[in-house]
C-alpha positions as CSV (number, residue, x, y, z in Angstrom):
1,M,0.0,0.0,0.0
2,E,1.4,3.4,-1.0
3,E,1.3,6.4,1.3
4,T,0.7,9.7,-0.4
5,T,1.6,12.9,1.3
6,Q,-0.7,15.8,0.4
7,I,1.1,19.1,0.1
8,D,-0.9,22.2,0.8
9,P,-1.3,24.0,-2.6
10,D,-0.7,27.4,-0.8
11,F,2.6,26.1,0.6
12,L,3.7,24.8,-2.8
13,K,2.9,28.1,-4.5
14,G,4.7,30.0,-1.8
15,F,7.7,27.7,-2.0
16,N,8.0,28.2,-5.7
17,D,7.5,31.9,-5.4
18,G,10.0,32.2,-2.6
19,Y,12.6,30.3,-4.7
20,I,12.1,32.6,-7.6
21,I,12.0,35.8,-5.5
22,A,15.3,34.8,-3.9
23,Q,16.9,34.3,-7.3
24,Y,15.9,37.7,-8.7
25,E,15.1,39.9,-5.7
26,P,17.3,38.6,-2.8
27,E,16.7,41.7,-0.6
28,L,12.9,41.3,-0.8
29,A,13.3,37.5,-0.1
30,E,15.3,38.3,3.0
31,K,12.6,40.7,4.3
32,L,10.0,38.1,3.6
33,S,12.0,35.5,5.5
34,K,11.8,37.6,8.6
35,I,8.0,37.6,8.7
36,E,6.6,35.8,11.7
37,A,3.5,34.4,10.2
38,V,2.2,30.9,10.2
39,S,0.3,30.9,7.0
40,P,1.3,28.0,4.6
41,R,2.1,30.5,1.9
42,I,4.6,32.5,4.0
43,V,6.2,29.4,5.3
44,G,6.5,28.1,1.8
45,I,8.1,31.4,0.7
46,Q,10.6,31.2,3.5
47,Q,11.5,27.6,2.8
48,G,11.8,28.2,-0.9
49,R,14.4,30.9,-0.2
50,E,16.2,28.6,2.1
51,Q,16.3,25.9,-0.6
52,L,17.9,28.3,-3.1
53,L,20.5,29.4,-0.5
54,K,21.4,25.8,0.2
55,E,21.8,25.1,-3.5
56,Q,23.9,28.2,-4.0
57,L,26.1,27.3,-1.1
58,K,26.7,23.8,-2.5
59,T,27.8,25.2,-5.8
60,K,30.4,27.4,-4.0
61,L,31.9,24.6,-2.0
62,P,35.2,23.0,-3.1
63,N,34.8,19.7,-4.9
64,W,36.1,17.7,-2.0
65,L,33.2,19.0,0.2
66,K,30.4,18.7,-2.4
67,D,29.8,15.0,-2.7
68,N,31.5,11.9,-1.4
69,S,30.8,9.9,-4.5
70,T,32.8,12.4,-6.5
71,R,35.6,12.2,-4.0
72,D,35.6,8.4,-4.1
73,K,35.8,8.5,-7.9
74,S,38.8,10.8,-7.9
75,K,40.5,8.5,-5.3
76,Q,39.9,5.5,-7.6
77,L,41.2,7.4,-10.6
78,S,44.4,8.4,-8.8
79,K,44.9,4.7,-7.7
80,D,44.6,3.6,-11.2
81,Q,47.0,6.2,-12.4
82,N,49.6,5.1,-9.9
83,R,49.4,1.5,-11.2
84,D,50.3,2.6,-14.6
85,I,53.5,4.2,-13.5
86,E,56.6,2.0,-13.9
87,K,59.2,2.0,-11.3
88,D,62.9,2.2,-12.4
């Protein structure tokens, strides 16, 4: 049996709006993030802004902090390269 989670349409619209506002109007998004309201739309806007900020932070991180799978691949690559080197 599958469980389906219903997302409030107001929250979803707010989330998408908050993401877009944060992309193009970061100052406005910051002001909206400080509102102390409990409506689903405002909460969605705040969380949409947070999502964009997380994604932007991840793109600014050095490669060795971004993803462990990338790091593991580079380790394997360097091991393979070391095997190809002949010792004198």
